[in-house]
C-alpha positions, -999 to +999 in steps of 0.1 A: -046+483-270-022+501-256-005+488-232-010+488-191+010+488-160-009+474-128+005+488-090-007+465-068+005+481-033-016+456-011-025+421-020-014+391-024+017+395-044+026+433-044+046+454-071+039+459-112+022+435-135+018+441-172-013+420-177-047+425-158-054+388-152-027+386-137-025+413-112-064+402-107-055+376-091-031+390-066-065+409-055-100+391-059-114+383-025-081+400-008-098+421+018-085+459+015-063+455-016-052+484-034-044+487-067-047+510-097-034+510-136-011+531-154-006+541-185+035+541-183+061+521-168+077+555-150+040+560-137+032+525-121+074+528-108+068+560-095+037+555-080+041+519-061+078+538-050+050+560-032+046+589-056+033+603-089+047+609-119+041+649-132+030+658-172+070+664-174+076+625-162+094+637-127+081+619-096+068+642-070+058+631-035+021+637-037-002+601-034-017+591-061-052+597-066-080+582-087-105+611-099-128+612-128-121+639-152-147+670-152-160+669-108-153+660-082-173+629-072-158+598-061-141+576-082-134+534-080-109+522-063-091+511-093-089+523-131-099+496-157-108+501-196-145+495-184-162+504-154-198+493-151-220+507-123-256+486-114-285+495-091-321+489-084-346+503-071-383+499-057-413+528-049-423+513-018-409+481-013-425+464-025-437+479-055-426+494-084-396+483-093-367+490-124-328+488-130-302+510-139-263+507-154-238+535-157-208+524-181-175+543-183-149+533-204-114+551-205-134+576-172-159+592-202-196+582-192-203+565-223-241+547-218-267+542-194-296+519-194-326+511-175-355+487-176-369+458-162-398+474-145-422+453-123-452+463-108-449+443-082-412+440-075-390+444-046-353+459-045-334+430-040-348+412-075-340+450-094-306+448-079-302+414-093-316+420-124-289+449-125-261+428-115-269+403-143-272+428-170-239+445-160-225+406-162-235+407-195-220+439-205-188+430-188-185+399-207-190+411-243-160+442-228-138+411-225-143+396-255-135+428-272-097+426-249-110+455-225-101+448-187-138+453-167-154+457-135-183+458-120-190+481-091-227+471-072-240+490-045-259+456-032-240+435-006-270+410-010-265+404-047-230+402-046-230+380-019-258+357-039-235+354-065-200+358-057-199+336-019-236+319-017-243+306-045-220+275-049-228+262-020-269+264-029-258+244-060-245+221-039-274+212-020-297+209-051-308+245-050-318+248-012-308+263+018-318+250+053-330+287+064-360+278+039-367+292+008-337+310-019-360+344-030-350+355-064-339+321-075-344+321-109-321+355-121-295+342-095-294+310-112-289+332-145-266+354-130-241+328-109-238+309-142-225+334-163-204+348-130-184+315-134-176+323-169-162+355-163-147+357-128-113+349-134-114+384-161-136+409-143-137+422-109-166+426-091-167+451-064-189+465-036-196+506-040-210+526-011-245+534-020-254+575-024-225+584-008-211+605-042-195+579-064-209+592-101-213+563-116-237+548-085-257+584-082-262+577-126-272+544-122-296+550-091-312+578-112-317+553-140-335+531-117-366+557-112-364+564-151-376+525-150-401+534-126-416+563-145-413+551-182-423+514-173-408+495-199-398+461-190-371+456-217-335+471-211-335+506-229-306+528-235-309+559-222-310+589-252-281+614-253-282+649-258-285+666-299-250+670-294-243+633-286-231+639-249-250+629-215-256+662-196-243+649-162-253+676-140-287+678-153-291+635-144-280+640-110-302+661-102-333+637-116-352+620-086-333+599-069-342+562-056 
């Protein structure tokens, strides 16, 4: 795997790092962290000092921007080998629920997933199911030596797994204010998160803000509702072996 250089502009210890686990420690749970990966040391050094590197290898004064290739939609805040977007949808809420996931590798959309249909589900449960499956996909990526992050638009799901579950577990999976809803899937996701939290970044992404991966994961939630499949299913590519992203984005939104 090609070596990468990770620039931390705002974090515990700003600087340039040559391995993802060390870089990740500088930004996990650090409010307002700013960071990005670069393929060469020259690009990283130029970006860290305030510029970018042109195709000719010379620093320029333009600020670095992380954009997805081939579109004008917003992109994730850090460039890792694998970026996984997850979403859950319900129509109405509670009602027919489904989950969706979009997986990118090296800036290219490689997989779309839909499933976990529940005719009597809720939006929160659908979001948690999507996050749990994303954690499984992220774990698979890290076992292949790839850096990975998960972008979820549900703060409820993120906080359940990252912030609240530890305290609930200490209290015998109880909380003072009453029942912990969706406890079964929370336990599963929390156990897996604990296994990979030091190597996988879990972050929030704003919903319906034009981020391609988030929008595609959203479309998959409605595919799940329409096709009513209780299992996770990989969405099919077109005959040329690609995804028609513009057409997918025109599909019904959740």
